[in-house]
Each structure stands twice: as structure tokens, then as C-alpha cells.
C-alpha positions as CSV (number, residue, x, y, z in Angstrom):
1,M,100.1,79.3,121.8
2,D,98.2,76.5,119.9
3,T,99.8,76.1,116.4
4,S,98.1,72.9,115.2
5,R,95.8,74.8,113.0
6,D,98.7,76.2,111.0
7,V,100.6,73.0,110.9
8,M,97.6,70.9,109.8
9,T,96.6,73.0,107.1
10,S,99.9,73.4,105.5
11,C,100.0,71.6,101.9
12,T,97.2,69.3,102.7
13,F,95.6,69.5,99.2
14,I,97.6,68.8,96.1
15,P,95.2,69.1,93.1
16,P,95.8,67.4,89.7
17,W,97.5,70.4,88.3
18,L,100.2,70.4,90.7
19,L,100.9,66.8,90.3
20,E,101.2,67.6,86.6
21,R,103.6,70.3,87.4
22,V,106.1,68.1,89.1
23,G,106.3,65.8,86.1
24,A,108.4,62.7,87.0
25,V,107.8,62.8,90.7
26,D,105.2,60.1,91.5
27,A,102.0,61.4,93.4
28,L,102.8,59.0,96.4
29,V,106.3,60.3,96.6
30,L,105.1,63.8,96.8
31,D,102.6,63.1,99.3
32,E,105.3,61.5,101.4
33,R,107.5,64.6,101.0
34,L,104.7,66.9,102.0
35,R,103.8,64.6,105.0
36,L,107.4,64.8,106.2
37,R,107.4,68.6,105.6
38,R,104.5,69.0,107.9
39,S,106.0,66.7,110.5
40,A,109.1,69.0,110.5
41,R,106.9,72.0,111.0
42,A,105.1,70.4,113.9
43,A,108.5,69.9,115.5
44,H,109.5,73.5,115.0
45,P,106.3,75.6,114.9
46,R,106.3,79.1,113.6
47,T,104.2,82.0,114.9
48,S,103.2,85.0,112.6
49,A,101.2,88.2,112.9
50,A,98.1,86.3,111.2
51,S,98.3,83.3,113.7
52,A,98.7,85.6,116.7
53,L,95.8,87.6,115.8
54,D,93.8,84.5,114.8
55,V,93.4,85.9,111.4
56,A,93.5,83.3,108.4
57,A,97.1,83.2,106.9
58,W,95.4,83.6,103.4
59,T,92.0,84.1,102.0
60,V,90.9,83.4,98.5
61,H,88.1,85.7,96.9
62,D,85.8,85.2,93.9
63,A,85.4,88.3,91.8
64,G,82.5,86.6,89.8
65,S,83.9,87.8,86.4
66,A,83.7,91.4,87.7
67,T,86.7,93.8,88.3
68,T,85.8,94.9,92.0
69,L,88.4,93.9,94.4
70,P,88.7,91.8,96.5
71,G,85.4,89.9,95.7
72,R,83.4,87.4,97.8
73,P,85.6,85.4,100.2
74,V,85.2,81.7,99.5
75,R,88.1,79.8,101.2
76,S,90.6,80.5,103.9
77,A,93.5,78.7,105.4
78,G,92.0,75.6,107.2
79,Q,89.1,75.3,105.3
80,P,88.2,72.4,103.0
81,V,88.4,72.4,99.1
82,T,85.5,74.1,97.4
83,G,85.3,72.1,94.2
84,D,86.0,75.4,92.1
85,V,89.3,74.6,90.5
86,A,90.7,78.1,90.3
87,V,89.9,78.8,94.0
88,D,91.4,75.4,95.0
89,E,94.6,76.0,92.8
90,A,95.1,79.4,94.3
91,A,94.7,78.0,97.8
92,A,97.3,75.1,97.2
93,G,99.6,77.5,95.5
94,I,99.7,80.2,98.4
95,E,100.1,77.4,100.9
96,A,103.1,75.9,99.1
97,T,104.6,79.5,98.3
98,L,104.3,80.6,102.0
99,A,105.9,77.3,103.2
100,M,108.8,77.8,100.7
101,F,109.6,81.2,101.8
102,A,109.4,80.3,105.5
103,D,111.3,77.1,105.4
104,A,114.0,78.4,102.8
105,F,114.4,82.1,103.8
106,G,112.8,82.3,107.4
107,R,110.4,84.8,106.0
108,S,106.8,85.0,107.1
109,S,104.5,86.2,104.4
110,Y,105.6,88.7,101.8
111,D,106.3,91.5,104.3
112,G,108.5,89.3,106.7
113,A,105.8,89.9,109.4
114,G,103.2,87.5,108.8
115,A,100.8,89.7,106.9
116,P,97.6,87.7,105.8
117,V,97.6,87.2,102.0
118,S,94.5,88.2,99.8
119,L,94.0,86.5,96.5
120,T,91.3,86.9,94.0
121,V,90.3,84.7,91.2
122,H,87.8,84.8,88.3
123,Y,88.7,88.4,87.9
124,G,87.3,90.3,84.9
125,Q,85.7,88.6,81.6
126,R,88.2,86.7,79.4
127,Y,91.0,88.4,81.4
128,D,94.3,87.0,80.4
129,N,96.5,88.4,83.1
130,A,97.7,88.0,86.6
131,F,99.1,90.7,88.9
132,W,100.0,92.1,92.4
133,D,98.2,95.3,93.0
134,G,99.9,96.3,96.2
135,A,97.4,94.7,98.2
136,Q,96.5,91.2,96.8
137,L,97.2,88.8,94.2
138,V,94.8,88.7,91.3
139,F,94.0,86.2,88.6
140,G,92.0,86.1,85.6
141,D,90.6,82.9,83.9
142,G,92.2,83.5,80.5
143,D,90.6,84.4,77.2
144,G,90.1,80.8,76.2
145,R,91.5,81.5,72.8
146,V,95.2,81.8,73.7
147,F,95.4,81.5,77.5
148,E,94.1,79.2,80.1
149,R,93.2,80.4,83.6
150,L,96.3,82.0,85.2
151,T,96.0,79.8,88.3
152,R,96.6,76.8,86.4
153,S,100.5,77.1,86.6
154,A,101.8,77.2,90.2
155,D,104.8,79.2,89.3
156,V,102.6,82.1,88.1
157,L,101.3,82.6,91.7
158,A,105.0,82.3,93.1
159,H,106.0,84.9,90.6
160,E,103.3,87.4,91.7
161,F,104.0,86.8,95.4
162,G,107.6,87.5,94.5
163,H,106.5,91.1,93.4
164,A,104.9,91.4,96.9
165,V,108.2,90.5,98.5
166,T,110.3,92.9,96.3
167,E,107.9,95.8,97.1
168,H,108.4,95.1,100.8
169,T,112.2,95.0,100.4
170,T,114.1,96.9,97.7
171,G,111.0,98.5,96.3
172,L,112.4,98.2,92.7
173,V,110.9,100.9,90.6
174,Y,108.7,99.1,87.9
175,R,110.4,100.8,84.7
176,D,113.5,100.2,82.6
177,Q,116.3,98.1,84.2
178,S,115.0,98.3,87.8
179,G,111.7,97.1,86.4
180,A,113.3,94.3,84.5
181,L,115.1,93.4,87.7
182,N,111.8,93.5,89.6
183,E,110.2,91.0,86.9
184,S,113.3,88.8,87.0
185,V,113.4,88.5,90.8
186,S,109.9,87.2,90.5
187,D,110.7,84.7,87.8
188,V,113.8,83.7,90.0
189,F,111.2,82.8,92.9
190,A,109.0,81.0,90.5
191,A,111.7,78.8,89.1
192,C,112.9,78.0,92.5
193,F,109.5,77.3,93.6
194,K,108.8,74.9,90.6
195,Q,112.0,73.0,91.0
196,H,111.5,72.8,94.8
197,L,108.1,71.3,94.4
198,A,109.5,68.8,91.8
199,G,112.5,67.8,93.8
200,E,114.8,68.9,90.9
201,S,118.3,70.3,91.0
202,A,119.2,73.3,88.9
203,A,120.8,70.9,86.3
204,R,117.7,69.1,85.9
205,G,115.1,71.9,85.9
206,D,113.4,72.9,82.8
207,W,113.7,76.7,83.7
208,L,110.3,77.3,81.9
209,I,108.1,79.9,83.6
210,G,104.3,79.9,82.8
211,E,104.4,76.4,81.4
212,G,100.7,75.2,81.0
213,I,98.8,78.5,80.7
214,F,98.5,78.3,76.8
215,V,95.4,76.6,75.3
216,A,96.1,73.4,73.2
217,G,97.2,74.2,69.7
218,I,99.3,77.3,70.7
219,G,102.9,76.7,69.7
220,A,104.4,77.5,73.1
221,R,106.5,75.6,75.6
222,A,105.9,78.2,78.2
223,L,105.9,82.0,78.5
224,R,109.6,82.4,79.4
225,D,112.5,80.3,79.2
226,M,115.2,81.5,81.8
227,A,117.9,79.2,80.4
228,A,117.3,80.5,76.7
229,P,115.4,83.7,76.6
230,G,113.7,84.3,73.5
231,T,112.9,80.6,72.7
232,A,109.7,79.9,74.7
233,Y,107.3,80.3,72.0
234,D,106.9,80.7,68.2
235,D,103.4,80.8,67.1
236,P,101.3,82.5,64.3
237,T,99.0,84.1,67.1
238,L,101.8,85.1,69.5
239,G,104.7,85.7,67.1
240,A,108.1,84.7,68.2
241,D,109.2,85.2,71.8
242,P,111.0,88.5,71.8
243,Q,112.9,88.3,75.1
244,V,116.5,88.9,75.0
245,G,119.3,87.2,77.0
246,H,122.1,89.6,76.6
247,L,122.9,93.1,77.3
248,D,124.1,93.9,73.8
249,D,120.5,93.2,72.7
250,F,118.9,95.4,75.3
251,I,115.4,96.6,73.9
252,E,114.8,100.4,74.3
253,T,111.0,100.9,74.2
254,D,108.3,102.7,75.7
255,D,106.1,99.9,75.7
256,D,105.8,97.4,78.7
257,N,107.2,100.1,81.2
258,G,110.3,100.4,79.3
259,G,110.5,96.6,78.2
260,V,110.5,95.0,81.7
261,H,109.3,91.7,80.3
262,L,111.7,91.7,77.4
263,N,114.9,92.6,79.1
264,S,114.2,90.6,82.3
265,G,115.6,87.8,80.2
266,I,119.2,89.2,80.8
267,P,119.0,88.9,84.6
268,N,117.0,85.7,84.2
269,R,119.8,84.1,82.2
270,A,122.4,85.3,84.7
271,F,120.6,83.5,87.5
272,H,120.3,80.2,85.5
273,L,124.0,80.4,84.8
274,A,124.8,81.0,88.6
275,A,122.6,78.4,89.8
276,T,123.9,75.6,87.5
277,A,127.4,76.6,88.1
278,I,126.9,76.5,91.8
279,G,124.9,73.2,91.6
280,G,122.5,71.5,93.8
281,M,119.1,72.9,94.4
282,S,118.6,76.4,93.0
283,L,116.7,77.4,96.0
284,E,119.4,76.5,98.4
285,G,122.4,77.9,96.2
286,A,121.9,80.8,93.9
287,G,118.4,81.4,95.4
288,R,119.7,82.1,98.8
289,I,122.3,84.6,97.3
290,W,119.7,86.3,95.2
291,Y,117.3,86.7,98.3
292,A,120.1,88.0,100.4
293,A,121.0,90.7,97.9
294,L,117.4,91.6,97.9
295,T,116.9,91.9,101.5
296,A,120.4,93.2,102.6
297,G,119.4,97.0,102.3
298,E,122.1,97.7,99.7
299,V,119.9,97.5,96.6
300,R,118.1,101.0,95.6
301,P,115.0,101.2,94.1
302,T,116.4,102.5,90.9
303,A,119.1,100.0,90.6
304,D,120.4,98.9,87.3
305,F,121.6,95.5,86.4
306,A,125.2,96.3,87.3
307,Q,124.4,97.3,90.7
308,F,122.2,94.6,91.5
309,A,124.8,92.1,90.1
310,A,127.2,93.7,92.7
311,A,124.8,93.0,95.4
312,T,124.6,89.3,94.5
313,L,128.4,89.3,94.3
314,A,128.7,90.7,97.7
315,A,126.3,88.0,99.1
316,A,127.9,85.1,97.2
317,G,130.6,84.1,99.6
318,E,132.4,81.1,98.3
319,H,130.3,81.1,95.2
320,A,131.5,84.7,94.1
321,A,133.5,83.4,91.1
322,A,130.4,81.5,89.7
323,V,127.9,84.6,90.2
324,A,130.6,87.0,88.7
325,S,130.8,84.8,85.6
326,A,127.3,84.3,85.2
327,W,126.8,88.1,84.9
328,Q,129.8,88.5,82.7
329,Q,128.2,86.1,80.4
330,V,125.2,88.2,79.9
331,G,127.2,91.3,79.2
332,V,127.0,92.9,82.8
333,S,130.0,94.0,84.3
334,V,130.0,93.8,88.2
335,A,133.2,95.9,88.5
336,T,131.5,99.2,87.7
337,S,128.4,101.0,89.0
338,T,126.7,101.0,85.5
339,P,126.6,98.1,83.0
340,D,128.5,98.3,79.7
341,R,126.1,99.8,77.2
342,S,128.7,100.3,74.4
343,H,126.3,98.6,72.2
344,P,123.2,100.4,71.4
345,G,120.8,97.4,71.5
346,Q,117.6,97.1,69.7
347,S,114.9,99.7,69.5
348,G,111.2,99.0,70.4
349,P,108.4,99.2,68.0
350,D,107.6,102.6,66.4
351,Q,104.4,103.9,68.2
352,S,104.0,106.9,66.0
353,G,101.1,106.9,63.5
354,P,101.6,107.1,59.8
355,P,102.6,110.4,58.4
356,G,100.5,112.4,56.3
357,A,96.8,113.1,56.2
358,G,94.3,110.1,56.4
359,P,91.2,109.1,57.8
360,A,90.8,110.1,61.5
361,L,91.8,107.0,63.6
362,V,91.3,105.8,67.1
363,R,94.5,103.9,68.2
364,V,94.8,101.7,71.3
365,R,98.0,99.9,72.2
366,R,98.2,97.5,75.4
367,S,101.5,96.3,76.6
368,G,102.8,94.7,79.8
369,G,100.9,92.4,81.9
370,F,102.2,89.1,83.2
371,T,102.7,87.7,79.6
372,G,104.5,91.0,78.5
373,R,102.8,91.0,75.0
374,T,101.9,94.0,73.1
375,E,98.5,94.2,71.2
376,E,97.3,97.2,69.2
377,G,94.4,97.9,67.0
378,E,93.0,100.9,65.2
379,V,89.4,101.9,63.7
380,S,88.4,104.7,61.5
381,L,86.0,107.2,63.2
382,D,84.3,107.5,59.8
383,E,83.6,103.7,59.8
384,A,83.2,103.0,63.4
385,D,79.8,102.1,64.9
386,G,78.0,104.4,67.3
387,G,79.4,102.9,70.4
388,V,83.1,104.0,69.5
389,R,82.2,107.3,68.4
390,S,80.0,108.1,71.5
391,L,82.9,107.0,73.7
392,V,85.4,109.1,71.9
393,E,82.9,112.1,72.3
394,R,82.5,111.6,76.1
395,I,86.3,110.8,76.8
396,D,88.4,113.9,77.5
397,L,91.9,112.7,77.0
398,D,93.6,115.9,77.8
399,A,92.0,115.7,81.3
400,V,92.9,111.9,81.6
401,A,96.4,112.6,80.8
402,A,96.8,115.5,83.3
403,G,95.8,113.0,86.1
404,A,98.0,110.0,84.8
405,A,100.8,111.0,86.8
406,A,99.1,110.4,90.1
407,Y,99.2,106.6,89.3
408,R,102.3,104.4,89.9
409,R,103.2,101.6,87.6
410,L,102.3,98.4,89.4
411,P,103.9,95.0,88.4
412,D,102.3,93.0,85.8
413,M,99.4,95.3,85.2
414,F,98.7,96.4,81.7
415,V,99.8,99.8,80.3
416,Y,97.4,101.4,77.5
417,T,98.1,104.1,75.0
418,F,95.3,106.0,73.3
419,Q,95.5,108.2,70.4
420,V,92.7,109.9,68.8
421,A,93.2,111.4,65.2
422,D,96.2,113.6,65.2
423,G,96.2,114.2,69.0
424,D,99.1,113.4,71.1
425,P,99.3,109.8,72.5
426,V,98.2,109.3,76.1
427,T,99.6,106.5,78.1
428,L,98.1,105.1,81.3
429,P,98.5,102.3,83.8
430,E,95.5,99.8,83.9
431,Q,94.4,101.0,87.2
432,A,93.8,104.6,85.8
433,L,91.4,103.6,83.2
434,S,87.8,104.7,83.5
435,G,84.8,102.4,82.7
436,D,84.5,104.3,79.3
437,L,88.4,103.9,78.6
438,H,88.1,100.2,79.4
439,E,85.1,99.8,77.0
440,L,87.0,101.8,74.2
441,A,90.0,99.7,74.5
442,A,88.0,96.4,74.4
443,L,86.2,97.6,71.2
444,V,89.3,98.7,69.3
445,L,91.4,95.7,70.3
446,R,88.6,93.4,69.4
447,S,88.3,94.9,66.1
448,A,91.9,94.2,65.4
449,G,91.4,90.6,66.3
450,E,88.6,90.3,64.1
451,R,90.3,91.5,61.1
């Protein structure tokens, strides 16, 4: 079988944003490293389902600021750069991500069987999110007010690809502790990817996730800091980073699918501690241990922190002491099947409306997404414009709530809660929203931003 096509298209395009991501590594040094990697692949060619069927290993689509997926195909593996920055960033990112998983873990694509990867850029209007929807990787262009385009930071793509890998291995349920583990595993792969590209050891890596996705002037180093959860940003627009890094501080909340982006800081910090204690490259040390735990078949979809910790300990071999210590330092005991929750932890924000009579309000709350932020707004029906009142009259929230159970929670997609007057709140995953609900959410949340 002729594998030259796969070899020659691997990592052939490194855009400026990727060179910026590696920081101290000179562009010529990086080019040489990639040339050597291509040579190594030529000496040890890999086959995959995609190449066997002569299907492109990946294809980037352009949604054209709409929300219909996958959009128009604009670039596939082996094709030249397009000049569209987001398209070419996604192309370079998926090439490098696929190469890392193949080289480090012997894994062919997200399913381990060479599935072609579908990506979509320019999704939605001012859409400040990226997600894996069970079939493809999707990236918005950001709102231009807080967030840049989500393809700008290479580790965002690696993070979303990690969700696809998790879905095809343990299938960690995207809620509560198993959901926080799902998020954390994606951050682990993202950190390994970023450090791998930069040629950095665990000790030298900055452990920042989503660095570069904020517009200039926002007080943020990154979206998350795996070494020091809760310190990535502090900004008047964003508020302070709410992520926690110890089980004592576990946040109980209904937002964000049970706080998956908030509490993922606990296993994130455990990985950082294990990686730095083991030493060397994170990908080759703790990264392989975490990957082995994920793929050994011992982790259940509803695993909690302690159960996943036990799986990493079982895979740690000579590094068992370092791994056990890392989990213990974040309050997770690997000696029992459930974590020590003697401390009640924090409570999430109160979602109930104010008591007593008052004007009839429409409330919308949006949480989750790759960024894990929570936004909320409310408008008075007495003062709302005709658009809001018309939407409220058309939408039957009781009927919507009855059908909500049919939709499963997907990684990094938003979760919305709607409440009209004194009716019961209705919580829905993003993919369950009708056009009217999308419009109502946009109007109410926009009104909050304008106040």
C-alpha cells in the first residue's frame, strides 16, 4: 500500500500561531523536529481505516457563521493551505494531534480504528465555544469582546479531541465527578500536546490551558491553570477563576452539568503533581499512565475521583508512589472505592428566584461550554419589547421539559435554564434548544450584558 500521501501531509504546515504557542523554541528548530518526525514515520508507516478506504484522515468544514453541521468542506488532509486562518489552524492542529496520539500511544484516530475526523470552524455568530458533539469537533470564532476564535490555541483542539477519545474508551458520563474526570482527561491530553510541541518537560511546562483565546485587555493568563487551579484569570468582566484544586473545596452545583469545569481542577492538579514528580516529558511519564487507565477497561462510565485514581495507580508500575502521593495531595484517597467527602465543600450559586411577589420575569441562565462560565440575565415581561413577549407566548416550556430527557449531555456544549414568571425552571442541553429558545436566550442574555 502506498503510504506516501499520509507521510508527506503530516505536520507540513506550521502557522504563526503555532510557533507562538511553542514560545522559546526557534522556528527553525521546530521545523527540523517536524522534519525528523516525518522521516521516522516514513521508516515506520502506519495504516488506518481512513487510508485503507482512501478517505481523507480529516476534513475541515466552514459553517459560514450558521449552526448547520458540518458545513461546507474546505480543506482535507493532503490539500494546501486556504488562507482562511481558522481553517488552517484547525488543519495544523488536527494533524499534530493525530500524530501525537499515534506516536505516543499507538492510537489511530479517536476511535483507535482510524476514523476520519470531521471539524467545523466559523460556527455560529459571535459563538464563544468549542465542543465535540459525538461526531465532529466544532469551533466558534469568539465574541470579539472577551474571546478570540477558539482555533487560535492549539490545545483547545487537542482538548476536544480528548473528549472523542474518552467517548470511545471509558464513556465517562458528563456530569458530577465522572464529568469532571471527562473534562480533566481532555485537559491532560491538551497539556501533554502543548508541552510535546514545545519540547518542554513537565517541570518546564506552564500548565496553562486555553492561553491566547482572550482578547487583548482581558485580565487572563489562560482559561485554566492545571498547576494552580483557580488562578488563571481575575478580570472585571470574567470575575475570578472559580476552579478548585482540592476535594475539600468540591463545589456542589446544578450549573455546568454538576460543576464539571469547576471540579476538574482537582484531578488536573493531581496529574500535574504526578507528572512533575515522575519527571521528564509529561506525555511519556504520567501521560502514558493516565492513558493506560483510560483504556484498560477498568474505569466505569460513572467512575468517581477515587475509582479513577485507583485505575491510575494500577497502571503506574514503578511510579506508583508518585501517583498515590499526587492524588492524596488533592484530598483523594486511592485506598477506598469512594473519595473522602468528610468536608461538605462549597455550594454552587443559588438558582432560585427572589421570594415574594414582583414583576413577571423571564430568566435565562447559561453555563458550561469549553470555558465553563456561567452567565445569566432577566427581563421584565412588563418592560420587554414585543420580540421577547412574542417568543414567550409561542414557547411551551412544559412540552420542552417533557422532551428534555431524550437529550444526553455532551462535552463542552452549553446548558441553559429557562424560567418564566413563577413557573418551574427548565434546564436543557444546548442541542435541545429550538430556534425560538435560542433567540429568547440571546435576547435575555444580551440585555444583561447591556446593563
